[in-house]
C-alpha positions as CSV (number, residue, x, y, z in Angstrom):
1,X,142.5,123.3,109.9
2,X,141.6,120.2,112.0
3,X,140.3,122.5,114.8
4,X,138.0,124.4,112.3
5,X,136.7,121.1,110.9
6,X,135.9,119.8,114.4
7,X,134.2,123.1,115.3
8,X,132.1,122.9,112.1
9,X,131.1,119.3,113.0
10,X,130.1,120.4,116.5
11,X,128.1,123.4,115.3
12,X,126.3,121.2,112.8
13,X,125.6,118.5,115.4
14,X,124.2,121.1,117.9
15,X,122.1,122.7,115.1
16,X,120.5,119.4,114.0
17,X,119.9,118.5,117.6
18,X,118.2,121.8,118.5
19,X,116.1,121.9,115.2
20,X,115.1,118.2,115.7
21,X,113.9,118.9,119.3
22,X,112.1,122.1,118.2
23,X,110.3,120.5,115.2
24,X,109.5,117.3,117.2
25,X,107.0,119.2,119.4
26,X,104.6,119.5,116.4
27,X,105.8,116.8,114.0
28,X,105.0,113.3,115.2
29,X,107.2,111.6,112.6
30,X,110.4,112.7,114.4
31,X,111.1,110.0,117.0
32,X,113.6,109.0,119.6
33,X,114.1,105.6,121.4
34,X,111.9,106.7,124.3
35,X,109.0,107.2,121.9
36,X,108.7,103.4,121.5
37,X,107.1,103.4,125.0
38,X,105.3,106.8,125.2
39,X,103.9,108.1,128.4
40,X,100.2,107.1,128.9
41,X,98.6,109.3,131.5
42,X,95.4,108.3,133.3
43,X,93.5,110.8,131.1
44,X,94.8,109.2,127.9
45,X,94.0,105.7,129.1
46,X,90.5,106.7,130.1
47,X,90.0,108.2,126.7
48,X,91.1,105.0,125.0
49,X,89.1,102.7,127.3
50,X,85.9,104.8,127.2
51,X,85.8,106.4,123.7
52,X,88.1,104.4,121.3
53,X,88.4,100.8,122.3
54,X,86.4,98.3,120.4
55,X,87.4,94.8,121.5
56,X,86.5,93.2,118.1
57,X,87.7,95.9,115.7
58,X,90.3,98.0,117.6
59,X,88.2,101.1,116.9
60,X,85.1,102.0,115.1
61,X,82.9,105.0,114.1
62,X,81.0,106.8,116.8
63,X,77.3,106.3,116.2
64,X,76.4,109.9,116.5
65,X,76.8,113.2,114.7
66,X,80.4,114.3,114.4
67,X,81.9,117.6,113.2
68,X,85.5,117.6,111.9
69,X,87.4,120.8,111.2
70,X,90.4,120.8,108.8
71,X,92.5,123.8,108.2
72,X,94.3,123.9,104.8
73,X,96.3,126.9,103.7
74,X,94.6,129.0,106.4
75,X,91.2,128.1,105.1
76,X,88.8,126.3,107.4
77,X,86.7,123.3,106.1
78,X,84.0,121.9,108.4
79,X,82.7,118.4,107.6
80,X,79.7,116.9,109.2
81,X,79.4,113.1,109.5
82,X,76.0,111.7,110.6
83,X,75.3,108.0,111.4
84,X,72.2,105.9,111.9
85,X,71.7,103.7,115.0
86,X,73.7,100.8,113.4
87,X,76.7,103.0,112.6
88,X,76.1,103.5,108.9
89,X,76.9,106.9,107.6
90,X,73.8,108.8,106.4
91,X,73.5,110.6,103.0
92,X,70.4,112.6,103.4
93,X,68.6,110.6,100.6
94,X,65.4,108.8,101.5
95,X,65.5,105.6,99.4
96,X,63.9,102.7,101.2
97,X,65.2,99.5,99.5
98,X,68.4,98.3,101.2
99,X,70.3,95.6,99.4
100,X,73.9,97.1,99.2
101,X,76.4,97.6,101.9
102,X,79.9,99.2,101.5
103,X,82.8,98.3,103.8
104,X,86.3,99.6,103.8
105,X,88.7,102.3,105.0
106,X,88.4,106.1,104.9
107,X,87.9,106.0,101.1
108,X,84.8,103.9,101.6
109,X,83.7,106.2,104.5
110,X,84.5,109.2,102.3
111,X,86.5,111.3,104.8
112,X,86.8,115.0,103.9
113,X,83.4,114.9,102.2
114,X,79.9,116.1,103.4
115,X,77.2,113.5,103.8
116,X,75.7,114.5,100.4
117,X,79.1,114.3,98.6
118,X,80.0,110.6,99.3
119,X,80.3,107.7,96.9
120,X,77.2,106.2,98.6
121,X,75.2,109.4,98.0
122,X,75.8,109.3,94.3
123,X,75.5,105.5,94.1
124,X,72.1,105.7,95.8
125,X,70.8,107.9,92.9
126,X,72.1,105.4,90.4
127,X,70.6,102.3,92.1
128,X,67.5,104.0,93.5
129,X,68.2,102.3,96.8
130,X,69.8,103.0,100.2
131,X,73.5,102.2,100.4
132,X,74.8,101.3,103.8
133,X,78.2,102.9,104.5
134,X,80.3,101.0,107.1
135,X,83.7,102.4,106.1
136,X,86.1,103.4,108.9
137,X,89.1,105.5,108.8
138,X,92.6,103.8,108.7
139,X,91.2,100.3,108.5
140,X,93.1,97.5,107.0
141,X,91.3,94.7,105.1
142,X,91.7,92.5,108.2
143,X,89.5,95.0,110.2
144,X,87.2,95.3,107.2
145,X,86.7,91.5,107.3
146,X,86.0,91.5,111.0
147,X,83.4,94.2,110.6
148,X,81.7,92.4,107.8
149,X,81.4,89.3,110.1
150,X,80.2,91.5,112.9
151,X,77.3,93.1,111.0
152,X,73.9,91.5,110.6
153,X,73.3,91.8,106.8
154,X,70.1,89.8,106.5
155,X,68.5,91.6,103.6
156,X,71.8,92.7,101.9
157,X,72.5,91.0,98.6
158,X,75.6,92.9,97.5
159,X,78.7,93.8,99.5
160,X,81.2,96.4,98.1
161,X,84.7,96.5,99.6
162,X,86.7,99.7,99.0
163,X,90.3,100.1,100.1
164,X,93.6,101.8,99.2
165,X,96.8,100.0,98.2
166,X,98.4,100.9,101.5
167,X,96.2,98.2,103.1
168,X,99.1,95.8,102.6
169,X,101.0,97.6,105.3
170,X,98.0,97.9,107.6
171,X,97.2,94.2,107.7
172,X,100.7,93.5,109.0
173,X,100.4,96.0,111.9
174,X,99.4,95.3,115.5
175,X,100.0,98.8,116.8
176,X,99.8,101.6,114.3
177,X,102.4,103.7,116.3
178,X,105.2,101.5,114.9
179,X,103.9,102.1,111.3
180,X,102.4,105.6,111.7
181,X,104.5,107.2,114.4
182,X,102.4,109.1,117.0
183,X,99.3,107.0,116.4
184,X,99.6,105.7,119.9
185,X,96.0,104.8,120.6
186,X,95.5,102.6,117.5
187,X,95.9,99.0,118.7
188,X,94.4,96.7,116.1
189,X,93.6,93.0,115.8
190,X,95.8,91.1,113.3
191,X,95.5,87.9,111.4
192,X,98.5,85.6,111.5
193,X,99.1,82.6,109.3
194,X,99.2,79.3,111.2
195,X,99.4,76.0,109.2
196,X,98.4,78.0,106.1
197,X,95.2,79.3,107.8
198,X,94.3,82.6,109.2
199,X,94.3,82.9,112.9
200,X,93.3,86.1,114.7
201,X,95.6,87.6,117.3
202,X,93.8,90.1,119.5
203,X,95.0,89.6,123.1
204,X,96.3,93.2,123.1
205,X,92.9,94.6,122.3
206,X,91.6,95.2,125.8
207,X,91.1,97.8,128.4
208,X,94.5,99.4,129.3
209,X,95.9,100.4,132.6
210,X,99.2,101.7,134.0
211,X,99.9,98.1,135.0
212,X,99.4,96.4,131.7
213,X,100.0,99.0,129.0
214,X,103.8,98.8,129.0
215,X,103.8,95.0,129.3
216,X,101.5,95.1,126.2
217,X,104.0,97.2,124.3
218,X,106.9,95.0,125.1
219,X,105.0,92.0,123.6
220,X,104.1,94.1,120.5
221,X,107.8,95.1,120.0
222,X,108.5,91.4,119.4
223,X,105.5,90.6,117.3
224,X,105.1,93.7,115.2
225,X,107.4,93.6,112.1
226,X,107.3,97.4,111.8
227,X,109.1,97.9,115.1
228,X,112.4,96.7,113.8
229,X,111.8,97.2,110.1
230,X,110.5,100.8,110.3
231,X,110.4,102.4,113.8
232,X,113.9,101.6,114.9
233,X,115.4,102.6,111.5
234,X,113.8,106.1,111.8
235,X,114.9,106.9,115.3
236,X,117.1,110.0,115.8
237,X,119.9,109.5,118.3
238,X,123.3,110.8,119.1
239,X,125.2,111.7,117.0
240,X,122.1,113.5,115.6
241,X,124.0,114.6,112.5
242,X,124.6,111.0,111.6
243,X,120.9,110.2,111.9
244,X,120.2,113.1,109.7
245,X,122.7,111.9,107.0
246,X,121.4,108.3,107.1
247,X,118.3,109.5,105.3
248,X,119.7,112.7,103.9
249,X,117.3,113.5,101.1
250,X,114.2,112.8,103.1
251,X,115.4,114.7,106.2
252,X,116.7,117.7,104.2
253,X,113.2,118.1,102.6
254,X,111.4,117.8,105.9
255,X,113.8,120.2,107.8
256,X,113.5,122.7,104.9
257,X,109.7,122.7,104.8
258,X,109.4,122.8,108.6
259,X,111.8,125.7,108.8
260,X,109.6,127.6,106.2
261,X,106.5,126.7,108.2
262,X,108.0,128.0,111.5
263,X,109.0,131.3,109.8
264,X,105.8,131.9,107.7
265,X,103.2,129.9,109.7
266,X,101.9,128.8,106.4
267,X,100.4,125.3,106.7
268,X,101.2,124.4,103.1
269,X,104.9,123.9,104.2
270,X,104.0,121.7,107.2
271,X,101.7,119.7,104.7
272,X,104.7,119.4,102.3
273,X,106.8,118.0,105.2
274,X,104.1,115.5,105.9
275,X,103.9,114.7,102.2
276,X,107.4,113.5,102.3
277,X,106.4,110.9,104.9
278,X,103.3,109.9,103.0
279,X,105.2,109.3,99.8
280,X,107.8,107.2,101.6
281,X,105.1,105.1,103.2
282,X,103.3,104.5,100.0
283,X,106.6,103.7,98.2
284,X,107.3,101.1,100.9
285,X,103.8,99.6,100.5
286,X,104.4,99.1,96.8
287,X,107.6,97.2,97.6
288,X,105.7,94.9,99.9
289,X,103.5,93.9,97.0
290,X,106.5,92.3,95.4
291,X,107.5,90.4,98.5
292,X,105.8,87.1,99.3
293,X,106.4,87.6,103.1
294,X,103.9,90.5,102.8
295,X,101.5,89.9,99.9
296,X,100.6,86.3,100.9
297,X,98.7,87.5,104.1
298,X,96.8,90.1,102.1
299,X,95.9,87.5,99.4
300,X,94.6,85.1,102.1
301,X,92.5,87.8,103.7
302,X,90.9,88.7,100.3
303,X,90.2,85.1,99.5
304,X,88.6,84.6,103.0
305,X,86.4,87.7,102.6
306,X,85.3,86.5,99.1
307,X,84.6,83.0,100.4
308,X,82.8,84.1,103.5
309,X,80.4,86.4,101.7
310,X,79.7,83.9,98.9
311,X,78.8,81.3,101.6
312,X,76.2,83.8,102.8
313,X,74.7,83.8,99.3
314,X,75.7,87.4,98.7
315,X,77.8,88.9,95.9
316,X,81.0,90.7,96.7
317,X,83.0,93.3,94.7
318,X,86.4,94.7,95.6
319,X,87.5,98.2,94.5
320,X,91.0,99.6,94.9
321,X,91.0,103.4,95.0
322,X,94.5,105.1,94.9
323,X,95.5,107.9,97.2
324,X,96.7,110.9,95.3
325,X,100.3,110.0,96.2
326,X,99.7,106.5,94.7
327,X,99.0,108.2,91.4
328,X,102.2,110.3,91.6
329,X,104.2,107.1,92.2
330,X,102.4,105.0,89.6
331,X,104.8,105.4,86.7
332,X,107.8,104.6,89.0
333,X,106.4,101.6,90.8
334,X,103.0,99.8,90.4
335,X,103.5,96.4,92.0
336,X,100.0,96.6,93.6
337,X,98.4,96.6,90.1
338,X,100.2,93.5,89.1
339,X,99.3,91.8,92.4
340,X,95.6,92.5,92.1
341,X,95.5,91.5,88.5
342,X,97.1,88.2,89.3
343,X,94.9,87.2,92.3
344,X,91.8,88.4,90.5
345,X,92.4,86.2,87.4
346,X,93.8,83.3,89.5
347,X,90.8,83.1,91.8
348,X,88.0,84.6,89.6
349,X,87.4,87.4,92.1
350,X,85.4,90.5,91.1
351,X,88.2,92.9,91.9
352,X,88.7,96.2,90.1
353,X,91.7,98.5,90.5
354,X,91.1,102.1,89.4
355,X,94.7,103.2,89.7
356,X,95.8,103.0,86.1
357,X,92.6,104.5,84.8
358,X,92.9,107.5,87.2
359,X,96.6,108.0,86.5
360,X,95.6,109.0,82.9
361,X,93.2,111.7,83.9
362,X,94.5,115.2,83.3
363,X,94.4,117.5,86.4
364,X,93.6,114.5,88.6
365,X,94.3,116.8,91.6
366,X,90.9,118.3,91.0
367,X,89.3,115.0,92.0
368,X,91.0,115.1,95.5
369,X,90.6,117.2,98.6
370,X,94.0,118.8,99.5
371,X,94.2,117.2,102.9
372,X,97.2,116.1,105.0
373,X,96.3,112.4,104.9
374,X,97.6,111.8,101.4
375,X,94.6,113.1,99.4
376,X,91.1,111.9,99.9
377,X,88.5,112.2,97.2
378,X,86.4,115.3,97.0
379,X,82.8,115.7,95.7
380,X,84.0,115.4,92.1
381,X,86.2,112.4,92.9
382,X,83.4,110.5,94.8
383,X,81.0,111.1,92.0
384,X,83.5,109.8,89.5
385,X,84.1,106.6,91.6
386,X,80.4,106.1,92.1
387,X,79.9,106.1,88.3
388,X,82.7,103.7,87.8
389,X,81.4,101.3,90.4
390,X,77.9,101.4,89.0
391,X,79.3,100.6,85.5
392,X,81.0,97.5,87.0
393,X,78.1,96.2,89.1
394,X,75.0,97.9,87.7
395,X,74.1,95.1,85.4
396,X,74.7,92.6,88.2
397,X,72.3,94.2,90.7
């Protein structure tokens, strides 16, 4: 009996090990200890130094036409992103008056939408003016603030800041790889709080070489809270079966969906595996909103953005747009809503959270593009948000 039990344990251990190694080739969220210091070839370093690095922001949009192809359930979707010489995304409209600029993350940028399907496109028709779009994918509010300060906004009277609740995680990250495993070229500046004031840390935002990259990483392992809090806790190691059981429900779902994907080659299963990760990340973000060690930095950044723009004699409006998974979690945990209500009332900030309102919409999935990022707004969703934003600011413009 003991021999049979031992044999079963050994077979299970080998099976988990082999499946993990097999899935890991195409699933970046499976990590081992060695992945904390990934191999950076000269080709990868050249790509980072020449095409990605922005010493102020970490990364930024490429100021040229860009085609992005996304395959969902064996269907191909081609999105074209066009920019003007200053890096603002174009809409195809020809309005001349320019008084409004939008900053933020990929929801401000309107990823997975054509140029004439963006929030800015619809808002231009409402305001009869050109809306500058300076949104950048995966930005935290810290990078948004830095971009606002970088841009010359001489004739701009109104600044709209759009972001997702997950920004609370992003503002605490120095290297996105420790937060979003596999995102190894996303080094970002980060604000730290010193003597109750924001101080920018950006020494790691520089050209990388074989000589300094690993020294850089060792420093970030000590500074980035997500190395210990997240990355280390998700590492698979021997015995692999024990790593599997530590997060049994999560790993069972992922292994199951990846098995189906490998057998059927149907991408809906790989998307579901990734969906498990997204849901976990957003659940963690909601917990941070109830933790002063995390929400205080975000509050300070919002207050600084508000103060900075007002000193420039411009009006600023903040809009929180939920990811699709945020809406699915809303009835379970909604700490972000409470946080934004509190700081808005406390500091008289024009801050509007659309999460509760959107959670009440039937068939809300029809407002989102079925992507693997956690659900970006589609044409219908962007038009809906543009209308809501106009209702909030239309009378003030």
